C-alpha positions in Angstrom: 54.1 237.9 -83.8 53.7 234.2 -82.6 50.4 232.1 -80.7 51.4 233.1 -77.1 51.8 236.5 -78.2 48.5 236.9 -80.9 46.8 235.1 -77.4 47.6 238.7 -75.3 46.3 241.1 -77.4 43.2 239.2 -77.8 42.9 239.6 -73.1 40.7 242.8 -72.2 42.7 245.2 -70.9 42.2 244.5 -67.4 43.8 241.1 -67.4 46.4 240.9 -69.2 49.3 242.3 -67.8 48.9 239.9 -64.8 48.9 236.7 -67.4 52.0 239.1 -69.4 53.3 238.8 -66.5 53.7 235.5 -66.4 54.7 234.7 -70.0 57.9 237.6 -69.5 58.6 235.8 -66.4 59.3 233.0 -68.6 61.7 234.6 -71.5 63.8 235.7 -68.0 64.3 232.5 -66.3 64.6 230.5 -70.1 66.6 231.8 -72.9 65.6 231.1 -76.5 61.7 231.0 -75.6 59.5 229.9 -78.9 56.1 230.4 -79.7 53.4 227.2 -80.4 50.5 225.6 -80.1 49.9 222.8 -78.3 46.6 221.0 -76.5 44.9 223.6 -78.6 46.8 226.0 -76.9 48.6 229.2 -76.9 51.5 227.8 -75.3 56.0 228.8 -74.4 57.8 226.2 -75.8 61.1 225.2 -74.6 63.3 222.4 -76.2 60.2 222.2 -78.2 57.6 221.2 -75.3 55.4 222.8 -73.9 57.0 225.1 -71.2 54.1 226.6 -70.2 50.7 228.4 -71.6 49.0 231.2 -69.2 45.3 232.2 -70.6 42.6 233.8 -69.6 38.4 232.0 -68.1 35.8 233.2 -68.2 36.0 233.2 -63.9 39.3 233.1 -63.6 43.5 232.9 -65.0 45.5 230.2 -65.2 48.5 228.6 -66.0 48.5 225.1 -67.3 52.7 223.8 -67.7 51.2 220.6 -69.4 52.9 218.8 -66.6 51.6 217.9 -62.6 54.4 217.9 -61.4 55.8 220.7 -61.0 51.6 221.4 -59.8 53.2 219.1 -57.5 55.7 220.6 -56.1 54.8 223.9 -55.6 51.6 223.2 -54.5 53.5 224.2 -50.5 53.1 227.7 -51.5 50.1 228.2 -52.4 47.6 228.2 -50.0 43.8 229.3 -51.3 44.5 228.8 -54.4 42.8 226.8 -56.1 45.1 224.3 -57.9 43.9 221.0 -60.6 47.1 218.1 -61.4 47.7 220.9 -64.2 47.0 223.6 -63.6 47.2 226.7 -61.6 44.3 229.3 -61.4 44.4 232.7 -60.0 43.2 236.5 -60.4 44.2 240.0 -60.8 43.6 240.5 -57.7 44.8 237.7 -56.7 49.1 236.8 -58.6 50.7 233.6 -58.6 54.1 235.4 -55.9 56.6 236.1 -57.3 58.6 233.3 -55.9 56.2 230.8 -56.8 56.5 231.5 -60.2 59.8 231.3 -60.7 60.3 228.1 -59.0 56.9 226.5 -61.7 58.6 228.3 -64.1 62.1 226.2 -63.8 61.4 223.1 -62.7 58.6 222.4 -65.1 61.9 223.4 -67.8 64.6 220.8 -65.9 61.1 218.1 -65.9 61.7 218.6 -70.1 66.4 218.0 -69.6 65.5 215.7 -68.1 63.1 213.6 -70.3 65.6 215.4 -72.6 68.5 214.2 -71.4 66.9 210.3 -71.2 66.0 209.7 -74.4 69.9 210.3 -75.3 
């Protein structure tokens, strides 16, 4: 078990599948993810960097890609969703479309790869 897995176990049964879908898709698209904590949130880590957090709040569900870049990239695909610099908010009734979710995950992965390549 890890921090993300442990966190999902605490989310109510009605909302857990929507968050698990995000986590499962990230694992499918990006191999070798690890679980950890970043900014006080459970996070999926890619190459030691925060790929994304998926969490429930009182009023909505949210994906935090630990960067504003991926949110800007997917914003045109998310008309009607609540977005901020580093957050995509959604609900069980209005899940993030598959194409936008995939693009968000892959954009963040590529961003991390680019950051690490520049450090070499």
